[in-house]
Structures are given as C-alpha cells and as structure tokens.
PyMOL commands that place a pseudoatom at each C-alpha (Angstrom):
pseudoatom trace, name=CA, resn=UNK, resi=1, chain=A, elem=C, hetatm=0, pos=[79.369, 104.055, 134.279]
pseudoatom trace, name=CA, resn=UNK, resi=2, chain=A, elem=C, hetatm=0, pos=[82.550, 103.741, 132.965]
pseudoatom trace, name=CA, resn=UNK, resi=3, chain=A, elem=C, hetatm=0, pos=[83.164, 103.067, 129.335]
pseudoatom trace, name=CA, resn=UNK, resi=4, chain=A, elem=C, hetatm=0, pos=[86.097, 100.988, 128.812]
pseudoatom trace, name=CA, resn=UNK, resi=5, chain=A, elem=C, hetatm=0, pos=[87.984, 101.977, 125.542]
pseudoatom trace, name=CA, resn=UNK, resi=6, chain=A, elem=C, hetatm=0, pos=[90.560, 99.616, 123.655]
pseudoatom trace, name=CA, resn=UNK, resi=7, chain=A, elem=C, hetatm=0, pos=[94.353, 100.702, 123.821]
pseudoatom trace, name=CA, resn=UNK, resi=8, chain=A, elem=C, hetatm=0, pos=[94.516, 99.249, 120.416]
pseudoatom trace, name=CA, resn=UNK, resi=9, chain=A, elem=C, hetatm=0, pos=[94.636, 102.274, 118.183]
pseudoatom trace, name=CA, resn=UNK, resi=10, chain=A, elem=C, hetatm=0, pos=[93.026, 99.911, 115.545]
pseudoatom trace, name=CA, resn=UNK, resi=11, chain=A, elem=C, hetatm=0, pos=[90.137, 98.818, 117.573]
pseudoatom trace, name=CA, resn=UNK, resi=12, chain=A, elem=C, hetatm=0, pos=[87.213, 98.912, 115.086]
pseudoatom trace, name=CA, resn=UNK, resi=13, chain=A, elem=C, hetatm=0, pos=[88.786, 99.874, 111.924]
pseudoatom trace, name=CA, resn=UNK, resi=14, chain=A, elem=C, hetatm=0, pos=[88.553, 97.311, 109.425]
pseudoatom trace, name=CA, resn=UNK, resi=15, chain=A, elem=C, hetatm=0, pos=[91.535, 96.184, 107.078]
pseudoatom trace, name=CA, resn=UNK, resi=16, chain=A, elem=C, hetatm=0, pos=[89.834, 97.103, 104.038]
pseudoatom trace, name=CA, resn=UNK, resi=17, chain=A, elem=C, hetatm=0, pos=[89.051, 100.743, 105.421]
pseudoatom trace, name=CA, resn=UNK, resi=18, chain=A, elem=C, hetatm=0, pos=[92.691, 100.857, 106.175]
pseudoatom trace, name=CA, resn=UNK, resi=19, chain=A, elem=C, hetatm=0, pos=[93.525, 99.871, 102.790]
pseudoatom trace, name=CA, resn=UNK, resi=20, chain=A, elem=C, hetatm=0, pos=[91.294, 102.175, 100.641]
pseudoatom trace, name=CA, resn=UNK, resi=21, chain=A, elem=C, hetatm=0, pos=[92.350, 105.172, 103.096]
pseudoatom trace, name=CA, resn=UNK, resi=22, chain=A, elem=C, hetatm=0, pos=[96.293, 104.117, 101.747]
pseudoatom trace, name=CA, resn=UNK, resi=23, chain=A, elem=C, hetatm=0, pos=[95.177, 103.829, 98.656]
pseudoatom trace, name=CA, resn=UNK, resi=24, chain=A, elem=C, hetatm=0, pos=[93.442, 107.270, 98.283]
pseudoatom trace, name=CA, resn=UNK, resi=25, chain=A, elem=C, hetatm=0, pos=[95.923, 109.175, 100.233]
pseudoatom trace, name=CA, resn=UNK, resi=26, chain=A, elem=C, hetatm=0, pos=[99.310, 107.608, 98.987]
pseudoatom trace, name=CA, resn=UNK, resi=27, chain=A, elem=C, hetatm=0, pos=[98.762, 105.176, 96.194]
pseudoatom trace, name=CA, resn=UNK, resi=28, chain=A, elem=C, hetatm=0, pos=[99.577, 102.051, 95.034]
pseudoatom trace, name=CA, resn=UNK, resi=29, chain=A, elem=C, hetatm=0, pos=[102.947, 103.128, 94.172]
pseudoatom trace, name=CA, resn=UNK, resi=30, chain=A, elem=C, hetatm=0, pos=[103.920, 105.122, 97.147]
pseudoatom trace, name=CA, resn=UNK, resi=31, chain=A, elem=C, hetatm=0, pos=[102.329, 101.756, 99.190]
pseudoatom trace, name=CA, resn=UNK, resi=32, chain=A, elem=C, hetatm=0, pos=[104.971, 99.614, 96.946]
pseudoatom trace, name=CA, resn=UNK, resi=33, chain=A, elem=C, hetatm=0, pos=[107.707, 101.890, 98.250]
pseudoatom trace, name=CA, resn=UNK, resi=34, chain=A, elem=C, hetatm=0, pos=[107.012, 101.663, 101.610]
pseudoatom trace, name=CA, resn=UNK, resi=35, chain=A, elem=C, hetatm=0, pos=[106.324, 98.118, 101.880]
pseudoatom trace, name=CA, resn=UNK, resi=36, chain=A, elem=C, hetatm=0, pos=[107.710, 95.955, 99.038]
pseudoatom trace, name=CA, resn=UNK, resi=37, chain=A, elem=C, hetatm=0, pos=[104.953, 93.119, 97.830]
pseudoatom trace, name=CA, resn=UNK, resi=38, chain=A, elem=C, hetatm=0, pos=[103.814, 92.269, 94.826]
pseudoatom trace, name=CA, resn=UNK, resi=39, chain=A, elem=C, hetatm=0, pos=[100.140, 93.094, 95.757]
pseudoatom trace, name=CA, resn=UNK, resi=40, chain=A, elem=C, hetatm=0, pos=[101.023, 96.750, 95.634]
pseudoatom trace, name=CA, resn=UNK, resi=41, chain=A, elem=C, hetatm=0, pos=[103.172, 96.807, 92.824]
pseudoatom trace, name=CA, resn=UNK, resi=42, chain=A, elem=C, hetatm=0, pos=[101.990, 94.167, 90.124]
pseudoatom trace, name=CA, resn=UNK, resi=43, chain=A, elem=C, hetatm=0, pos=[98.269, 94.966, 88.812]
pseudoatom trace, name=CA, resn=UNK, resi=44, chain=A, elem=C, hetatm=0, pos=[97.037, 96.176, 92.351]
pseudoatom trace, name=CA, resn=UNK, resi=45, chain=A, elem=C, hetatm=0, pos=[93.536, 96.157, 93.850]
pseudoatom trace, name=CA, resn=UNK, resi=46, chain=A, elem=C, hetatm=0, pos=[91.817, 96.199, 97.132]
pseudoatom trace, name=CA, resn=UNK, resi=47, chain=A, elem=C, hetatm=0, pos=[90.489, 92.477, 97.057]
pseudoatom trace, name=CA, resn=UNK, resi=48, chain=A, elem=C, hetatm=0, pos=[93.830, 90.782, 95.935]
pseudoatom trace, name=CA, resn=UNK, resi=49, chain=A, elem=C, hetatm=0, pos=[95.638, 92.967, 98.536]
pseudoatom trace, name=CA, resn=UNK, resi=50, chain=A, elem=C, hetatm=0, pos=[93.007, 92.143, 101.304]
pseudoatom trace, name=CA, resn=UNK, resi=51, chain=A, elem=C, hetatm=0, pos=[93.300, 88.301, 100.247]
pseudoatom trace, name=CA, resn=UNK, resi=52, chain=A, elem=C, hetatm=0, pos=[97.251, 88.582, 100.893]
pseudoatom trace, name=CA, resn=UNK, resi=53, chain=A, elem=C, hetatm=0, pos=[97.007, 90.561, 103.810]
pseudoatom trace, name=CA, resn=UNK, resi=54, chain=A, elem=C, hetatm=0, pos=[94.810, 87.939, 105.352]
pseudoatom trace, name=CA, resn=UNK, resi=55, chain=A, elem=C, hetatm=0, pos=[96.842, 85.192, 104.701]
pseudoatom trace, name=CA, resn=UNK, resi=56, chain=A, elem=C, hetatm=0, pos=[100.319, 86.739, 105.423]
pseudoatom trace, name=CA, resn=UNK, resi=57, chain=A, elem=C, hetatm=0, pos=[100.481, 88.197, 109.194]
pseudoatom trace, name=CA, resn=UNK, resi=58, chain=A, elem=C, hetatm=0, pos=[103.832, 89.975, 108.653]
pseudoatom trace, name=CA, resn=UNK, resi=59, chain=A, elem=C, hetatm=0, pos=[102.443, 91.802, 105.617]
pseudoatom trace, name=CA, resn=UNK, resi=60, chain=A, elem=C, hetatm=0, pos=[98.975, 93.159, 107.714]
pseudoatom trace, name=CA, resn=UNK, resi=61, chain=A, elem=C, hetatm=0, pos=[101.503, 94.084, 110.106]
pseudoatom trace, name=CA, resn=UNK, resi=62, chain=A, elem=C, hetatm=0, pos=[103.546, 96.382, 108.303]
pseudoatom trace, name=CA, resn=UNK, resi=63, chain=A, elem=C, hetatm=0, pos=[100.149, 97.889, 106.407]
pseudoatom trace, name=CA, resn=UNK, resi=64, chain=A, elem=C, hetatm=0, pos=[98.698, 98.446, 109.662]
pseudoatom trace, name=CA, resn=UNK, resi=65, chain=A, elem=C, hetatm=0, pos=[102.354, 100.322, 110.929]
pseudoatom trace, name=CA, resn=UNK, resi=66, chain=A, elem=C, hetatm=0, pos=[101.845, 102.099, 107.715]
pseudoatom trace, name=CA, resn=UNK, resi=67, chain=A, elem=C, hetatm=0, pos=[98.694, 103.729, 108.278]
pseudoatom trace, name=CA, resn=UNK, resi=68, chain=A, elem=C, hetatm=0, pos=[99.056, 104.213, 112.170]
pseudoatom trace, name=CA, resn=UNK, resi=69, chain=A, elem=C, hetatm=0, pos=[102.550, 106.346, 110.980]
pseudoatom trace, name=CA, resn=UNK, resi=70, chain=A, elem=C, hetatm=0, pos=[100.534, 107.812, 108.056]
pseudoatom trace, name=CA, resn=UNK, resi=71, chain=A, elem=C, hetatm=0, pos=[97.594, 108.619, 110.749]
pseudoatom trace, name=CA, resn=UNK, resi=72, chain=A, elem=C, hetatm=0, pos=[100.030, 110.307, 113.152]
pseudoatom trace, name=CA, resn=UNK, resi=73, chain=A, elem=C, hetatm=0, pos=[101.833, 112.167, 110.720]
pseudoatom trace, name=CA, resn=UNK, resi=74, chain=A, elem=C, hetatm=0, pos=[98.475, 113.611, 109.516]
pseudoatom trace, name=CA, resn=UNK, resi=75, chain=A, elem=C, hetatm=0, pos=[97.373, 114.489, 112.962]
pseudoatom trace, name=CA, resn=UNK, resi=76, chain=A, elem=C, hetatm=0, pos=[100.472, 116.548, 113.347]
pseudoatom trace, name=CA, resn=UNK, resi=77, chain=A, elem=C, hetatm=0, pos=[99.924, 118.687, 110.163]
for i in range(1, 77): cmd.bond("trace and resi %d" % i, "trace and resi %d" % (i + 1))
show_as sticks, trace
zoom trace
C-alpha cells in the first residue's frame, strides 16, 4: 500500500497556524516590513489579519511565501 503525499508544502497547515508562527518568530513589525499591508502595521491582530487575508488572495499568497521562505531558512540553520 502506498501513501499519497501532496506536493503542496502547505498541505495541512492552516492560515491561522502560519500567522501564529510568523508572529511568534518574526513579530508584527518585521512582518509589516516584508509585506506592507495595514493589518500587520496598524493595530495588528490574528483575527483582523485572518479576515483580510481570507478575502485578499494576493496578500495571502505573500504570507504563504514568507512562511515557506522562513521555514526553508530555519531548516538550513
């Protein structure tokens, strides 16, 4: 029996988990420097960011890319 694995590196990781990890490791200020969106720079919160990112595909893609870049960096250190 073979187990099919998704080629998607984000498979099984929720947007909330991605945000929580990035906030813990980078902080809102650093995230706002990487991705210039108000939900990271003006009174940031997980809930407001989730609401915005779920409605804004381009911003969600940037957050996912930041997460993948950060994860790849951490695995090399």
